[in-house]
C-alpha positions as semicolon CSV with decimal commas, in nm:
position;residue;x (nm);y (nm);z (nm)
1;M;-16,378;3,921;15,018
2;G;-15,978;3,938;14,939
3;K;-15,735;3,676;14,851
4;S;-15,476;3,513;15,085
5;Q;-15,159;3,697;15,111
6;E;-14,986;3,374;15,141
7;T;-14,890;3,230;14,831
8;W;-14,794;2,818;14,820
9;N;-14,507;2,837;14,832
10;K;-14,479;3,070;15,075
11;K;-14,635;2,805;15,338
12;D;-14,450;2,508;15,186
13;V;-14,130;2,692;15,302
14;R;-14,351;2,752;15,694
15;N;-14,454;2,384;15,685
16;K;-14,068;2,202;15,605
17;K;-13,927;2,460;15,866
18;E;-14,199;2,361;16,099
19;K;-14,085;1,943;16,033
20;K;-13,745;2,002;16,097
21;R;-13,807;2,229;16,375
22;K;-13,998;1,892;16,515
23;D;-13,705;1,647;16,389
24;K;-13,436;1,853;16,615
25;E;-13,692;1,821;16,889
26;K;-13,737;1,429;16,848
27;K;-13,390;1,330;16,840
28;K;-13,302;1,577;17,121
29;L;-13,608;1,333;17,285
30;E;-13,407;1,046;17,192
31;R;-13,033;1,134;17,297
32;K;-13,161;1,218;17,656
33;E;-13,361;0,857;17,711
34;N;-13,111;0,711;17,563
35;K;-12,773;0,906;17,803
36;K;-12,989;0,800;18,126
37;T;-13,021;0,456;17,985
38;G;-12,746;0,394;17,775
39;S;-12,370;0,326;17,794
40;S;-12,098;0,465;18,035
41;F;-11,777;0,598;18,072
42;D;-11,616;0,219;18,073
43;D;-11,824;0,101;17,803
44;M;-11,653;0,366;17,539
45;I;-11,260;0,301;17,675
46;A;-11,074;0,150;17,376
47;Y;-10,688;0,015;17,487
48;V;-10,389;-0,003;17,231
49;D;-10,246;-0,359;17,248
50;E;-9,843;-0,420;17,160
51;N;-9,928;-0,452;16,760
52;G;-10,126;-0,113;16,762
53;T;-10,488;-0,255;16,726
54;I;-10,757;-0,124;16,935
55;T;-10,906;-0,375;17,164
56;S;-11,208;-0,352;17,477
57;T;-10,987;-0,574;17,694
58;P;-10,715;-0,365;17,944
59;P;-10,395;-0,501;17,866
60;D;-10,194;-0,794;18,055
61;P;-9,972;-0,665;18,348
62;S;-9,825;-0,929;18,345
63;K;-9,641;-0,818;18,012
64;K;-9,562;-0,532;18,047
65;K;-9,211;-0,460;17,878
66;K;-8,953;-0,188;18,086
67;I;-8,869;0,097;17,862
68;N;-8,520;0,258;17,939
69;L;-8,582;0,672;17,795
70;E;-8,230;0,678;17,680
71;D;-8,302;0,424;17,460
72;I;-8,646;0,631;17,232
73;Q;-8,499;0,847;16,977
74;I;-8,737;1,111;16,856
75;G;-8,645;1,215;16,503
76;V;-8,462;1,115;16,247
77;P;-8,150;0,940;16,336
78;K;-7,855;1,092;16,163
79;G;-7,700;0,916;15,882
80;I;-7,339;0,692;15,949
81;K;-7,083;0,844;15,826
82;S;-6,869;0,616;15,615
83;E;-6,510;0,580;15,528
84;P;-6,525;0,765;15,229
85;E;-6,450;0,556;14,986
86;D;-6,170;0,628;14,718
87;T;-6,187;0,968;14,523
88;I;-5,943;0,990;14,207
89;R;-6,151;0,761;13,924
90;K;-6,106;0,656;13,599
91;G;-6,363;0,674;13,288
92;V;-6,389;0,820;12,950
93;V;-6,590;1,139;12,822
94;A;-6,924;0,996;12,663
95;F;-6,981;1,411;12,598
96;F;-6,784;1,720;12,669
97;N;-6,950;2,088;12,495
98;N;-6,679;2,387;12,490
99;S;-6,861;2,637;12,380
100;K;-7,086;2,595;12,652
101;G;-6,922;2,466;12,902
102;F;-7,048;2,094;13,035
103;G;-6,966;1,793;12,937
104;F;-6,994;1,425;13,150
105;I;-6,808;1,175;13,180
106;K;-6,923;0,766;13,249
107;E;-6,639;0,615;13,523
108;T;-6,490;0,276;13,377
109;G;-6,623;0,068;13,681
110;S;-6,951;0,100;13,738
111;Q;-7,070;0,301;13,384
112;K;-7,238;0,585;13,654
113;S;-7,210;0,947;13,412
114;V;-7,077;1,227;13,627
115;F;-7,155;1,614;13,552
116;V;-6,812;1,787;13,472
117;H;-6,771;2,166;13,438
118;I;-6,517;2,405;13,214
119;N;-6,411;2,549;13,544
120;G;-6,325;2,133;13,654
121;L;-6,084;2,075;13,419
122;I;-5,749;2,091;13,459
123;D;-5,621;1,982;13,065
124;T;-5,810;2,025;12,786
125;I;-6,033;1,742;12,699
126;K;-6,270;1,603;12,390
127;E;-6,499;1,320;12,362
128;N;-6,388;0,934;12,361
129;D;-6,076;1,131;12,582
130;K;-5,977;0,822;12,860
131;V;-5,942;1,079;13,219
132;I;-5,867;1,085;13,581
133;F;-6,092;1,232;13,812
134;E;-6,188;1,337;14,130
135;V;-6,541;1,259;14,271
136;A;-6,679;1,628;14,465
137;M;-7,049;1,694;14,551
138;G;-7,163;2,015;14,434
139;K;-7,494;2,218;14,426
140;K;-7,693;1,916;14,245
141;G;-7,505;1,605;14,262
142;P;-7,173;1,454;14,246
143;N;-6,926;1,598;14,003
144;A;-6,543;1,508;13,818
145;V;-6,341;1,775;13,966
146;N;-5,989;1,767;13,914
147;V;-5,985;1,617;13,543
148;K;-5,647;1,557;13,340
149;L;-5,595;1,324;13,034
150;D;-5,465;1,003;13,148
151;K;-5,175;0,886;12,971
């Protein structure tokens, strides 16, 4: 007699496929049975109350609020522009590099550092000089412009 052409591994794979097919058929039948006796569409509906909580009870029509369409804002509201504050400020040069052409001025009131470029200078400055300057917005933030020595 000849040896069987089907190896143990082939038998194992065939048995696993057969078991998987039977399980799938069994689940399909269970779903059909639950569909007939299971929940209806009304049981699946969920409601959201005014606080955003999901509930199974519909909202009370007496608590309904009237909303004007004009009150609804879509997107980010534009920023409120306030009056520009005094742009002329006083400060002390904290750092300045003549070879590179930039530095920083520390404001006397708020102690904030403001970037200064050599193009924004009226007078030549060096470290620890008291200066008067204006602040203008640059590409990367506030810049000191029209910088002159405070006499």
